[in-house]
C-alpha positions in Angstrom: 0.0 0.0 0.0 1.3 3.4 -0.9 2.4 5.7 1.9 1.9 9.4 2.2 5.3 11.0 2.8 6.8 14.5 3.0 7.0 16.1 -0.4 9.4 18.9 0.8 12.2 18.0 -1.7 9.8 18.1 -4.6 7.0 20.5 -3.8 8.3 22.5 -0.8 7.9 22.3 3.0 4.5 21.4 4.3 3.5 19.4 1.1 2.8 15.7 0.9 3.1 13.1 -1.8 2.4 9.4 -2.3 5.4 7.1 -2.4 3.5 5.3 -5.2 0.5 7.1 -6.5 -2.6 4.8 -6.4 -5.1 4.7 -9.2 -7.5 7.7 -9.0 -10.6 5.5 -8.4 -8.9 3.6 -5.6 -7.7 6.9 -4.0 -11.1 8.4 -4.3 -12.5 5.4 -2.3 -9.9 5.9 0.3 -10.6 9.6 0.6 -14.4 9.0 0.8 -13.8 7.0 4.0 -11.4 9.7 5.4 -13.9 12.5 4.7 -16.9 10.5 6.0 -15.1 10.0 9.4 -14.2 13.7 9.5 -17.7 15.0 8.8 -20.1 15.3 11.7 -23.5 14.0 10.8 -22.3 11.9 7.8 -22.6 8.1 7.9 -19.6 6.0 8.7 -21.4 2.8 8.1 -19.1 0.6 6.0 -22.1 -1.0 4.4 -23.3 2.4 3.1 -19.8 3.5 1.9 -19.6 0.2 0.1 -22.7 1.1 -2.0 -20.4 3.5 -3.9 -18.5 2.2 -7.0 -15.7 4.2 -8.5 -14.4 3.9 -12.1 -12.1 5.9 -14.4 -8.5 6.3 -15.6 -5.7 5.3 -13.3 -4.0 8.6 -13.8 -5.5 12.0 -13.2 -6.6 14.0 -16.3 -6.3 17.3 -14.3 -3.0 19.0 -14.9 -0.5 19.2 -12.1 0.3 17.2 -8.9 -2.7 18.3 -6.8 -5.3 15.5 -6.2 -8.3 17.5 -7.5 -9.8 14.6 -9.4 -9.6 12.4 -6.3 -11.2 15.0 -4.1 -14.0 15.7 -6.6 -14.7 12.0 -7.0 -15.0 11.5 -3.2 -17.2 14.6 -2.7 -19.5 13.6 -5.5 -19.8 10.2 -3.8 -20.8 11.9 -0.6 -23.5 13.9 -2.3 -24.8 10.7 -3.8 -25.0 9.0 -0.5 -26.9 11.8 1.1 -29.2 12.0 -2.0 -30.1 8.3 -1.4 -30.8 9.1 2.3 -33.3 11.8 1.1 -34.9 9.3 -1.3 -35.3 6.8 1.5 -36.9 9.4 3.8 -39.3 10.4 1.1 -40.5 7.1 -0.2 -40.1 5.1 3.0 -38.1 2.4 1.2 -34.9 1.2 2.8 -33.8 -0.9 -0.2 -30.2 -0.5 -0.8 -29.5 2.1 -3.4 -26.1 2.6 -5.0 -23.9 5.4 -6.2 -21.6 5.2 -9.3 -18.8 7.7 -9.7 -16.7 8.1 -12.9 -13.6 10.0 -11.6 -12.8 11.1 -15.2 -16.2 12.8 -15.3 -15.6 14.3 -11.9 -12.3 15.7 -13.2 -14.0 17.2 -16.4 -16.6 18.7 -14.1 -14.0 20.8 -12.5 -13.5 22.7 -15.8 -17.1 22.5 -17.0 -17.8 26.2 -16.6 -15.6 26.7 -19.7 -16.9 23.8 -21.8 -20.3 25.2 -22.9 -21.4 25.2 -26.5 -24.2 27.3 -28.0 -25.4 26.4 -31.5 -22.3 24.3 -32.0 -19.9 27.1 -31.0 -17.8 27.0 -27.8 -17.9 29.9 -25.4 -14.3 30.8 -26.3 -15.2 30.9 -30.0 -18.2 33.1 -29.4 -16.1 35.5 -27.2 -13.3 35.7 -29.8 -15.9 36.7 -32.4 -17.1 39.5 -30.0 -20.6 38.1 -29.9 -20.8 36.8 -26.3 -22.3 39.9 -24.7 -25.0 40.1 -27.4 -26.5 36.8 -26.2 -27.7 38.4 -23.0 -30.3 41.1 -22.3 -27.5 43.0 -20.6 -23.7 42.9 -21.0 -22.7 41.9 -17.5 -18.9 42.3 -18.0 -18.8 45.8 -19.4 -15.2 47.0 -19.4 -13.9 44.7 -16.7 -11.1 43.5 -19.1 -11.2 46.5 -21.5 -7.4 47.1 -21.3 -4.3 45.0 -20.9 -3.6 46.5 -17.5 -7.1 45.6 -16.3 -6.6 42.1 -17.6 -3.2 41.6 -16.0 -4.2 43.1 -12.7 -5.1 39.5 -11.8 -1.8 37.5 -11.8 1.1 36.4 -9.6 4.0 38.8 -9.2 7.3 38.6 -7.4 7.7 41.0 -4.5 10.7 42.9 -3.2 11.3 39.9 -0.9 13.4 37.5 -2.9 11.5 34.3 -3.8 8.2 35.5 -2.4 5.3 36.2 -4.8 2.0 38.0 -4.4 -1.4 37.3 -6.0 -3.0 40.5 -7.3 -6.7 40.3 -8.1 -8.5 43.0 -10.1 -11.9 41.6 -9.0 -14.6 43.2 -11.1 -13.0 46.6 -11.1 -9.2 46.7 -11.3 -8.7 50.5 -11.0 -8.1 50.7 -7.2 -5.9 47.6 -7.3 -3.6 49.3 -9.8 -3.7 52.6 -8.1 -2.7 51.1 -4.7 0.7 50.2 -6.2 1.1 53.5 -8.0 -0.2 52.7 -11.5 -2.5 55.0 -13.4 -5.2 52.7 -14.8 -5.5 54.9 -17.9 -1.9 54.2 -18.8 -1.7 52.6 -22.3 0.0 49.3 -22.9 0.3 47.8 -26.3 0.0 44.2 -25.2 -0.8 42.0 -22.2 2.9 41.1 -21.9 3.8 44.8 -21.6 1.1 45.3 -19.0 2.5 42.4 -17.0 6.0 44.0 -17.1 4.6 47.3 -16.0 2.7 45.8 -13.0 5.7 43.6 -12.1 7.9 46.6 -11.9 5.6 48.3 -9.4 4.9 45.2 -7.3 8.7 44.7 -6.8 8.9 48.0 -5.0 7.0 46.4 -2.0 7.6 43.6 0.4 5.0 40.8 0.5 3.6 41.7 4.0 3.6 45.3 3.0 1.4 44.5 0.0 -0.9 42.3 2.1 -1.5 45.1 4.6 -2.0 47.7 1.9 -4.8 45.7 0.2 -6.2 44.5 3.5 -6.7 48.1 4.8 -8.4 49.2 1.6 -10.7 46.2 1.5 -9.2 44.9 -1.7 -8.3 41.4 -2.8 -4.7 40.2 -2.8 -2.6 37.6 -1.0 0.9 36.5 -0.3 1.6 33.3 -2.2 2.5 31.2 0.8 4.3 27.9 0.8 2.1 25.1 2.3 4.1 25.3 5.5 3.9 29.0 5.6 0.1 29.1 5.3 -0.3 26.6 8.1 1.5 28.9 10.4 -0.9 31.8 9.8 -3.6 32.7 12.3 -6.2 32.4 9.5 -5.2 28.8 8.7 -5.3 27.8 12.3 -8.8 29.3 12.8 -10.1 27.6 9.7 -8.7 24.2 10.7 -11.1 24.2 13.7 -14.0 23.8 11.4 -15.0 20.6 9.4 -14.8 20.8 5.7 -18.6 20.2 5.4 -19.7 22.7 8.0 -23.3 22.6 8.9 -25.0 23.1 12.3 -28.5 23.1 13.7 -29.4 26.5 15.2 -30.6 25.2 18.5 -31.0 28.8 19.9 -33.7 29.5 17.3 -37.4 29.1 17.9 -38.1 25.4 17.7 -39.8 24.3 14.5 -41.3 20.8 13.7 -39.9 18.1 11.4 -40.8 18.9 7.7 -41.4 15.8 5.6 -39.9 15.9 2.1 -42.5 17.0 -0.5 -44.3 14.3 -2.4 -43.7 14.8 -6.1 -44.1 13.0 -9.4 -40.5 14.1 -9.9 -38.4 11.3 -8.4 -35.2 13.3 -7.8 -34.2 13.7 -4.2 -34.7 17.4 -3.9 -38.0 17.7 -5.9 -40.3 20.3 -4.2 -37.5 22.0 -2.2 -37.5 25.7 -2.8 -34.1 27.5 -3.0 -33.3 31.2 -3.3 -29.7 32.2 -4.0 -28.1 35.6 -3.9 -24.8 34.8 -5.5 -22.3 35.7 -8.3 -19.4 34.3 -10.3 -18.8 30.5 -9.7 -18.8 29.0 -6.2 -22.3 30.1 -5.2 -24.0 29.5 -8.5 -22.5 26.0 -8.6 -24.6 25.3 -5.5 -27.8 26.4 -7.2 -27.3 24.6 -10.5 -26.3 21.4 -8.7 -29.3 21.6 -6.4 -31.5 22.2 -9.5 -30.1 19.1 -11.1 -31.1 17.1 -8.0 -34.7 18.4 -8.4 -34.9 21.6 -6.4 -36.8 24.7 -7.6 -34.0 27.3 -7.7 -34.4 31.0 -8.1 -31.2 32.9 -8.7 -31.3 36.6 -7.8 -29.1 38.8 -9.9 -28.5 42.5 -9.5 -28.2 43.8 -13.0 -26.2 46.9 -12.1 -23.4 44.7 -10.7 -20.8 43.0 -13.0 -20.5 39.3 -13.6 -19.0 37.1 -16.2 -21.1 36.6 -19.3 -19.9 33.1 -20.1 -20.8 31.8 -16.7 -24.5 32.6 -17.3 -24.6 29.8 -19.9 -23.3 27.1 -17.6 -24.3 28.1 -14.0 -27.9 29.0 -14.7 -28.7 25.6 -16.1 -32.0 24.4 -14.5 -32.3 27.7 -12.6 -34.8 30.5 -12.9 -33.4 34.1 -12.6 -34.8 37.3 -11.4 -33.3 40.8 -11.3 -33.3 42.6 -8.0 -31.5 45.9 -7.2 -30.5 45.7 -3.6 -30.2 49.5 -3.5 -33.9 49.8 -4.0 -36.1 49.2 -0.9 -39.2 48.1 -2.8 -37.1 45.4 -4.7 -35.5 44.2 -1.5 -39.0 43.7 -0.1 -39.8 41.5 -3.2 -36.7 39.5 -2.4 -37.7 39.1 1.2 -41.1 37.7 0.0 -39.3 35.1 -2.1 -37.0 34.1 0.9 -40.0 33.9 3.2 -41.3 31.0 1.2 -37.9 29.2 0.7 -36.5 26.1 2.3 -32.9 27.2 1.5 -31.3 30.6 1.2 -27.8 30.8 -0.3 -25.8 34.0 -0.1 -22.3 34.9 -1.2 -22.0 38.4 0.2 -20.2 39.6 3.3 -22.3 39.3 6.5 -22.3 43.1 7.2 -23.6 43.8 3.7 -26.4 41.3 3.8 -27.5 42.2 7.4 -28.4 45.8 6.2 -30.9 44.3 3.9 -32.7 42.2 6.5 -31.2 39.0 5.2 -28.8 38.0 8.0 -28.9 34.5 9.6 -30.8 35.9 12.6 -33.3 37.7 10.4 -34.2 34.5 8.6 -34.2 32.4 11.8 -36.9 34.8 13.1 -38.9 34.4 9.8 -38.6 30.6 10.1 -39.8 30.7 13.7 -42.9 32.8 12.8 -43.8 30.6 9.9 -43.3 27.4 11.9 -40.9 25.9 9.3 -37.2 25.7 9.6 -34.8 27.2 7.0 -31.3 26.3 5.8 -29.2 29.4 5.7 -26.0 29.0 3.5 -23.0 31.3 3.4 -20.1 31.1 1.0 -17.0 33.2 1.2 -13.2 33.0 0.6 -11.6 32.7 4.0 -14.1 30.9 6.3 -16.6 31.7 9.0 -14.2 33.4 11.5 -10.7 34.6 11.9 -8.8 37.8 11.0 -9.5 37.5 7.3 -13.1 36.2 7.4 -14.6 39.6 6.4 -12.2 40.1 3.5 -13.2 39.6 -0.1 -11.5 36.9 -2.1 -11.6 34.7 -5.1 -10.5 31.2 -6.2 -7.1 32.6 -7.2 -6.6 34.1 -3.7 -7.4 30.7 -2.1 -4.9 28.9 -4.3 -2.2 31.5 -3.7 -2.7 31.8 0.1 -2.9 28.1 1.0 0.2 27.1 -1.1 -1.4 25.5 -4.2 0.2 28.1 -6.5 3.6 27.5 -4.9 3.2 23.7 -5.4 2.3 24.1 -9.1 5.3 26.3 -9.6 7.6 23.7 -8.0 6.0 21.0 -10.2 7.0 23.0 -13.3 10.6 23.1 -12.2 10.7 26.5 -10.4 12.8 26.3 -7.2 13.2 30.0 -6.8 9.7 30.6 -5.4 7.9 31.3 -8.7 4.2 30.6 -8.2 1.9 29.5 -10.9 -1.9 29.5 -10.6 -3.5 26.0 -11.1 -5.2 25.6 -14.5 -8.8 25.1 -13.3 -11.1 26.9 -10.9 -11.0 23.9 -8.6 -11.7 25.7 -5.2 -14.7 27.4 -6.8 -16.2 24.1 -8.0 -15.4 22.1 -4.9 -16.8 24.9 -2.6 -20.1 24.7 -4.5 -20.2 20.9 -4.1 -19.2 21.1 -0.5 -22.1 23.6 0.1 -24.5 21.2 -1.6 -23.6 18.3 0.6 -24.1 20.5 3.7 -27.5 21.7 2.4 -28.7 18.1 1.7 -27.6 17.0 5.1 -29.5 19.9 6.7 -32.6 19.1 4.6 -32.3 15.5 5.8 -32.0 16.5 9.4 -34.9 19.0 9.1 -37.1 16.1 7.8 -36.0 13.9 10.7 -36.0 16.3 13.7 -37.1 19.8 12.6 -35.2 23.0 13.2 -33.2 25.5 11.2 -29.6 25.0 10.0 -26.5 27.1 9.1 -24.2 25.9 6.3 -20.8 27.5 5.6 -18.5 26.8 2.7 -15.3 28.6 1.9 -12.9 28.6 -1.0 -9.9 28.4 1.3 -11.1 25.2 3.0 -11.6 23.6 -0.4 -8.1 24.7 -1.6 -6.3 23.8 1.6 -7.7 20.2 1.5 -5.3 19.5 -1.4 -2.3 20.1 0.9 -3.3 18.3 4.0 -1.5 14.9 4.7 -4.6 12.7 4.0 -5.5 13.6 0.4 
């Protein structure tokens, strides 16, 4: 049997590798057991875990040394197990159901947001022809990437500290990110390469921790590209490690509400009849909605048309989902949203807690609504850094999670860089996994509500999903 040993010589301090890499399906089965034992409320019955079959190529089809395909396969298996528990609760049949996971499919799923075709054309082809924005009633991207400087505001750059890199992120408006390091956003660059050189020159004027504090104070995205060992020494990593990956809890302090049987429906999918409202953007949050919809839930995604998003993602992450436009700056439209939420079983939100509380949509607000209606609710939060700790209120993206926890450092080492050069992983893995992790928590909460009543709080973070790759077990 392969052993998990230190990968310091290959991938840097704090990383781990298999002495002999097992086939991906076998490794996914191993990880399923590990995650099951580490997840409060999840079954550890060997007979149930044995209902899962794994198949697929022995070697991962995901570029790089990180076990993303293994993790995706194990998490999809967990979602299948809980889905079967929901079916048994609904139909009263305890006959053994099975789960089948193709780890190649799970790996492709990690990149599925970029694999859409419309009328035979890929998203990339449509975008190159300049016709992507025309598909939608409103161009959600606007001028996010209008210039080379704005495009290259999201990348890894070496700092004044030798061998230490920093992940800049332009978010959905790069101007303040560039201005913070002394760049005029209107400066012209003839190419993306020239823009990278300009930004690199400015970043090298600052130390890594100096940059971290500059962006932190201004409420902007950015992170030191830590080594795996370096990240684990941070206060944020230590605080995050106190929480389970699939993090859901019954809110026992709330007004008690009775058990709610799963709706009876002609639709035989496990979440048929469950109503979901999601206030989310970009990838991780919308992955929850479209996944729940695939499992039968009635999902309404709330967009705010005056806020930017990525056009291409609307083609993949709204599949099976209804959308409605609500301007959170308008009181009458917020009231419409509250009416939707009042009737929901699940509310998903990807905004920072302070922002959402001002609109009457905090956890406590919705627990009060649930108590008054006599029906528990599942309240879901998704963010970058986790539920608490010094960075919890800070905005962040998948690239930030990969950089901070050490994944970008490991990819750099795998490509032969031993000078600290960091390279972003090829796929938005933390985004996709965070969405799936949130779905598992939601289904477990719906299951528990059907058994014992109550309301539940689910929390999923990009950082937890990314850091899982660099723990000793995976």
